[in-house]
Structures are given as C-alpha cells and as structure tokens.
Backbone atoms as SQL, in Angstrom:
CREATE TABLE atoms (id INTEGER PRIMARY KEY, chain TEXT, resi INTEGER, resn TEXT, atom TEXT, x REAL, y REAL, z REAL);
INSERT INTO atoms VALUES
  (1, 'A', 1, 'MET', 'N', 119.283, 107.537, 107.198),
  (2, 'A', 1, 'MET', 'CA', 118.272, 108.486, 106.800),
  (3, 'A', 1, 'MET', 'C', 118.932, 109.568, 105.950),
  (4, 'A', 2, 'GLU', 'N', 118.245, 109.938, 104.892),
  (5, 'A', 2, 'GLU', 'CA', 118.772, 110.927, 103.953),
  (6, 'A', 2, 'GLU', 'C', 118.113, 112.278, 104.195),
  (7, 'A', 3, 'LEU', 'N', 118.926, 113.283, 104.489),
  (8, 'A', 3, 'LEU', 'CA', 118.441, 114.654, 104.647),
  (9, 'A', 3, 'LEU', 'C', 118.983, 115.497, 103.506),
  (10, 'A', 4, 'THR', 'N', 118.169, 116.429, 103.031),
  (11, 'A', 4, 'THR', 'CA', 118.653, 117.355, 102.009),
  (12, 'A', 4, 'THR', 'C', 119.606, 118.357, 102.669),
  (13, 'A', 5, 'ASN', 'N', 120.356, 119.045, 101.841),
  (14, 'A', 5, 'ASN', 'CA', 121.265, 120.063, 102.385),
  (15, 'A', 5, 'ASN', 'C', 120.487, 121.129, 103.148),
  (16, 'A', 6, 'ARG', 'N', 119.320, 121.526, 102.632),
  (17, 'A', 6, 'ARG', 'CA', 118.520, 122.549, 103.291),
  (18, 'A', 6, 'ARG', 'C', 117.973, 122.035, 104.618),
  (19, 'A', 7, 'GLU', 'N', 117.543, 120.765, 104.656),
  (20, 'A', 7, 'GLU', 'CA', 117.072, 120.177, 105.914),
  (21, 'A', 7, 'GLU', 'C', 118.191, 120.166, 106.949),
  (22, 'A', 8, 'LYS', 'N', 119.402, 119.842, 106.532),
  (23, 'A', 8, 'LYS', 'CA', 120.542, 119.858, 107.447),
  (24, 'A', 8, 'LYS', 'C', 120.790, 121.268, 107.967),
  (25, 'A', 9, 'GLU', 'N', 120.680, 122.244, 107.079),
  (26, 'A', 9, 'GLU', 'CA', 120.885, 123.641, 107.454),
  (27, 'A', 9, 'GLU', 'C', 119.826, 124.082, 108.469),
  (28, 'A', 10, 'ILE', 'N', 118.567, 123.752, 108.191),
  (29, 'A', 10, 'ILE', 'CA', 117.476, 124.090, 109.109),
  (30, 'A', 10, 'ILE', 'C', 117.688, 123.397, 110.452),
  (31, 'A', 11, 'LEU', 'N', 118.040, 122.119, 110.422),
  (32, 'A', 11, 'LEU', 'CA', 118.267, 121.359, 111.648),
  (33, 'A', 11, 'LEU', 'C', 119.374, 121.993, 112.485),
  (34, 'A', 12, 'ASP', 'N', 120.468, 122.380, 111.852),
  (35, 'A', 12, 'ASP', 'CA', 121.561, 123.041, 112.578),
  (36, 'A', 12, 'ASP', 'C', 121.077, 124.313, 113.265),
  (37, 'A', 13, 'LEU', 'N', 120.254, 125.091, 112.574),
  (38, 'A', 13, 'LEU', 'CA', 119.753, 126.338, 113.150),
  (39, 'A', 13, 'LEU', 'C', 118.762, 126.075, 114.276),
  (40, 'A', 14, 'ILE', 'N', 117.946, 125.028, 114.139),
  (41, 'A', 14, 'ILE', 'CA', 117.050, 124.638, 115.228),
  (42, 'A', 14, 'ILE', 'C', 117.873, 124.247, 116.450),
  (43, 'A', 15, 'MET', 'N', 118.941, 123.489, 116.209),
  (44, 'A', 15, 'MET', 'CA', 119.788, 123.057, 117.316),
  (45, 'A', 15, 'MET', 'C', 120.543, 124.230, 117.949),
  (46, 'A', 16, 'ASP', 'N', 120.695, 125.326, 117.193),
  (47, 'A', 16, 'ASP', 'CA', 121.292, 126.548, 117.736),
  (48, 'A', 16, 'ASP', 'C', 120.245, 127.407, 118.456),
  (49, 'A', 17, 'GLU', 'N', 119.024, 126.860, 118.613),
  (50, 'A', 17, 'GLU', 'CA', 117.933, 127.485, 119.348),
  (51, 'A', 17, 'GLU', 'C', 117.338, 128.704, 118.661),
  (52, 'A', 18, 'LEU', 'N', 117.429, 128.779, 117.339),
  (53, 'A', 18, 'LEU', 'CA', 116.795, 129.866, 116.611),
  (54, 'A', 18, 'LEU', 'C', 115.316, 129.557, 116.418),
  (55, 'A', 19, 'SER', 'N', 114.493, 130.583, 116.462),
  (56, 'A', 19, 'SER', 'CA', 113.057, 130.434, 116.210),
  (57, 'A', 19, 'SER', 'C', 112.820, 130.311, 114.704),
  (58, 'A', 20, 'SER', 'N', 111.621, 129.933, 114.340),
  (59, 'A', 20, 'SER', 'CA', 111.280, 129.845, 112.912),
  (60, 'A', 20, 'SER', 'C', 111.452, 131.202, 112.240),
  (61, 'A', 21, 'LYS', 'N', 111.062, 132.260, 112.937),
  (62, 'A', 21, 'LYS', 'CA', 111.205, 133.608, 112.378),
  (63, 'A', 21, 'LYS', 'C', 112.678, 133.948, 112.151),
  (64, 'A', 22, 'GLU', 'N', 113.516, 133.631, 113.118),
  (65, 'A', 22, 'GLU', 'CA', 114.954, 133.916, 112.985),
  (66, 'A', 22, 'GLU', 'C', 115.581, 133.094, 111.857),
  (67, 'A', 23, 'ILE', 'N', 115.167, 131.839, 111.744),
  (68, 'A', 23, 'ILE', 'CA', 115.680, 130.987, 110.666),
  (69, 'A', 23, 'ILE', 'C', 115.256, 131.555, 109.317),
  (70, 'A', 24, 'ALA', 'N', 113.992, 131.943, 109.210),
  (71, 'A', 24, 'ALA', 'CA', 113.474, 132.508, 107.963),
  (72, 'A', 24, 'ALA', 'C', 114.250, 133.764, 107.567),
  (73, 'A', 25, 'GLU', 'N', 114.499, 134.625, 108.530),
  (74, 'A', 25, 'GLU', 'CA', 115.247, 135.856, 108.249),
  (75, 'A', 25, 'GLU', 'C', 116.678, 135.550, 107.823),
  (76, 'A', 26, 'ARG', 'N', 117.320, 134.614, 108.495),
  (77, 'A', 26, 'ARG', 'CA', 118.707, 134.280, 108.186),
  (78, 'A', 26, 'ARG', 'C', 118.839, 133.659, 106.800),
  (79, 'A', 27, 'LEU', 'N', 117.876, 132.795, 106.422),
  (80, 'A', 27, 'LEU', 'CA', 117.960, 132.086, 105.141),
  (81, 'A', 27, 'LEU', 'C', 117.190, 132.776, 104.018),
  (82, 'A', 28, 'VAL', 'N', 116.559, 133.904, 104.350),
  (83, 'A', 28, 'VAL', 'CA', 115.761, 134.678, 103.400),
  (84, 'A', 28, 'VAL', 'C', 114.701, 133.782, 102.736),
  (85, 'A', 29, 'ILE', 'N', 113.917, 133.128, 103.594),
  (86, 'A', 29, 'ILE', 'CA', 112.781, 132.316, 103.168),
  (87, 'A', 29, 'ILE', 'C', 111.606, 132.655, 104.075),
  (88, 'A', 30, 'SER', 'N', 110.420, 132.202, 103.711),
  (89, 'A', 30, 'SER', 'CA', 109.247, 132.518, 104.534),
  (90, 'A', 30, 'SER', 'C', 109.190, 131.626, 105.769),
  (91, 'A', 31, 'ILE', 'N', 108.462, 132.106, 106.763),
  (92, 'A', 31, 'ILE', 'CA', 108.272, 131.326, 107.983),
  (93, 'A', 31, 'ILE', 'C', 107.534, 130.038, 107.662),
  (94, 'A', 32, 'SER', 'N', 106.575, 130.101, 106.742),
  (95, 'A', 32, 'SER', 'CA', 105.835, 128.882, 106.390),
  (96, 'A', 32, 'SER', 'C', 106.749, 127.849, 105.729),
  (97, 'A', 33, 'THR', 'N', 107.747, 128.281, 105.005),
  (98, 'A', 33, 'THR', 'CA', 108.717, 127.356, 104.420),
  (99, 'A', 33, 'THR', 'C', 109.547, 126.699, 105.517),
  (100, 'A', 34, 'VAL', 'N', 109.954, 127.481, 106.496),
  (101, 'A', 34, 'VAL', 'CA', 110.697, 126.932, 107.635),
  (102, 'A', 34, 'VAL', 'C', 109.836, 125.889, 108.341),
  (103, 'A', 35, 'GLU', 'N', 108.566, 126.212, 108.564),
  (104, 'A', 35, 'GLU', 'CA', 107.657, 125.277, 109.238),
  (105, 'A', 35, 'GLU', 'C', 107.475, 123.994, 108.433),
  (106, 'A', 36, 'ALA', 'N', 107.453, 124.100, 107.112),
  (107, 'A', 36, 'ALA', 'CA', 107.341, 122.904, 106.256),
  (108, 'A', 36, 'ALA', 'C', 108.580, 122.028, 106.415),
  (109, 'A', 37, 'TYR', 'N', 109.750, 122.643, 106.455),
  (110, 'A', 37, 'TYR', 'CA', 110.981, 121.866, 106.680),
  (111, 'A', 37, 'TYR', 'C', 110.969, 121.239, 108.068),
  (112, 'A', 38, 'ARG', 'N', 110.489, 121.972, 109.052),
  (113, 'A', 38, 'ARG', 'CA', 110.417, 121.460, 110.417),
  (114, 'A', 38, 'ARG', 'C', 109.514, 120.221, 110.466),
  (115, 'A', 39, 'ARG', 'N', 108.340, 120.295, 109.811),
  (116, 'A', 39, 'ARG', 'CA', 107.433, 119.143, 109.759),
  (117, 'A', 39, 'ARG', 'C', 108.084, 117.951, 109.061),
  (118, 'A', 40, 'SER', 'N', 108.809, 118.222, 107.995),
  (119, 'A', 40, 'SER', 'CA', 109.512, 117.160, 107.268),
  (120, 'A', 40, 'SER', 'C', 110.553, 116.493, 108.166),
  (121, 'A', 41, 'LEU', 'N', 111.278, 117.286, 108.928),
  (122, 'A', 41, 'LEU', 'CA', 112.282, 116.738, 109.850),
  (123, 'A', 41, 'LEU', 'C', 111.622, 115.906, 110.947),
  (124, 'A', 42, 'PHE', 'N', 110.505, 116.411, 111.486),
  (125, 'A', 42, 'PHE', 'CA', 109.770, 115.644, 112.498),
  (126, 'A', 42, 'PHE', 'C', 109.372, 114.286, 111.942),
  (127, 'A', 43, 'ARG', 'N', 108.841, 114.283, 110.710),
  (128, 'A', 43, 'ARG', 'CA', 108.403, 113.042, 110.086),
  (129, 'A', 43, 'ARG', 'C', 109.578, 112.085, 109.866),
  (130, 'A', 44, 'LYS', 'N', 110.663, 112.604, 109.325),
  (131, 'A', 44, 'LYS', 'CA', 111.825, 111.762, 109.037),
  (132, 'A', 44, 'LYS', 'C', 112.442, 111.172, 110.302),
  (133, 'A', 45, 'PHE', 'N', 112.442, 111.939, 111.390),
  (134, 'A', 45, 'PHE', 'CA', 113.018, 111.456, 112.645),
  (135, 'A', 45, 'PHE', 'C', 112.002, 110.726, 113.511),
  (136, 'A', 46, 'GLY', 'N', 110.721, 110.792, 113.116),
  (137, 'A', 46, 'GLY', 'CA', 109.680, 110.115, 113.884),
  (138, 'A', 46, 'GLY', 'C', 109.440, 110.730, 115.252),
  (139, 'A', 47, 'VAL', 'N', 109.494, 112.056, 115.314),
  (140, 'A', 47, 'VAL', 'CA', 109.304, 112.769, 116.581),
  (141, 'A', 47, 'VAL', 'C', 108.163, 113.776, 116.446),
  (142, 'A', 48, 'HIS', 'N', 107.753, 114.366, 117.572),
  (143, 'A', 48, 'HIS', 'CA', 106.625, 115.296, 117.572),
  (144, 'A', 48, 'HIS', 'C', 106.945, 116.634, 118.214),
  (145, 'A', 49, 'SER', 'N', 108.203, 116.853, 118.580),
  (146, 'A', 49, 'SER', 'CA', 108.565, 118.118, 119.219),
  (147, 'A', 49, 'SER', 'C', 110.006, 118.472, 118.863),
  (148, 'A', 50, 'VAL', 'N', 110.348, 119.724, 119.106),
  (149, 'A', 50, 'VAL', 'CA', 111.716, 120.169, 118.857),
  (150, 'A', 50, 'VAL', 'C', 112.689, 119.438, 119.777),
  (151, 'A', 51, 'ILE', 'N', 112.285, 119.205, 121.005),
  (152, 'A', 51, 'ILE', 'CA', 113.151, 118.483, 121.942),
  (153, 'A', 51, 'ILE', 'C', 113.436, 117.079, 121.409),
  (154, 'A', 52, 'GLY', 'N', 112.390, 116.409, 120.942),
  (155, 'A', 52, 'GLY', 'CA', 112.576, 115.079, 120.360),
  (156, 'A', 52, 'GLY', 'C', 113.468, 115.121, 119.141),
  (157, 'A', 53, 'LEU', 'N', 113.313, 116.160, 118.333),
  (158, 'A', 53, 'LEU', 'CA', 114.132, 116.306, 117.132),
  (159, 'A', 53, 'LEU', 'C', 115.604, 116.481, 117.492),
  (160, 'A', 54, 'VAL', 'N', 115.877, 117.346, 118.441),
  (161, 'A', 54, 'VAL', 'CA', 117.264, 117.591, 118.861),
  (162, 'A', 54, 'VAL', 'C', 117.880, 116.322, 119.448),
  (163, 'A', 55, 'ARG', 'N', 117.118, 115.635, 120.282),
  (164, 'A', 55, 'ARG', 'CA', 117.633, 114.391, 120.887),
  (165, 'A', 55, 'ARG', 'C', 117.944, 113.346, 119.808),
  (166, 'A', 56, 'ALA', 'N', 117.032, 113.198, 118.847),
  (167, 'A', 56, 'ALA', 'CA', 117.238, 112.215, 117.779),
  (168, 'A', 56, 'ALA', 'C', 118.423, 112.605, 116.904),
  (169, 'A', 57, 'ALA', 'N', 118.559, 113.897, 116.617),
  (170, 'A', 57, 'ALA', 'CA', 119.668, 114.370, 115.787),
  (171, 'A', 57, 'ALA', 'C', 121.011, 114.151, 116.485),
  (172, 'A', 58, 'MET', 'N', 121.041, 114.330, 117.800),
  (173, 'A', 58, 'MET', 'CA', 122.287, 114.143, 118.549),
  (174, 'A', 58, 'MET', 'C', 122.700, 112.678, 118.531),
  (175, 'A', 59, 'LYS', 'N', 121.733, 111.759, 118.525),
  (176, 'A', 59, 'LYS', 'CA', 122.037, 110.340, 118.477),
  (177, 'A', 59, 'LYS', 'C', 122.561, 109.913, 117.116),
  (178, 'A', 60, 'MET', 'N', 122.187, 110.676, 116.089),
  (179, 'A', 60, 'MET', 'CA', 122.535, 110.336, 114.715),
  (180, 'A', 60, 'MET', 'C', 123.977, 110.538, 114.429);
C-alpha cells in the first residue's frame, strides 16, 4: 500500500494519540484537512476506527 508523506506523518501523530485538533495545530493545517487525511487512511487500510487503523498500521 502506498501512503503519501503527509499520510505517514498524520498516521504517526494518530499513533502518538494526538487529537485532530492537536495534529492540525502541530502541522499548521485545518482540522477538516486532518479529518480528510484520517478518512483517506481509514479507506486505504480498510478500517472504520482509530483502533483499527493503529492495529493495521502496526501489522504493516
């Protein structure tokens, strides 16, 4: 599976337990942009929750 550099960055921050607001502040982007990346990651990993995303990412 191919992830963009930004998707990898967002995924790392999600795995560090940061909220969408915290990620947005750290990366100087909007919360809606973070949510769009989160949805893209869910789709690419075939999951429906952050827990599923983290579990799938750890297996990768």
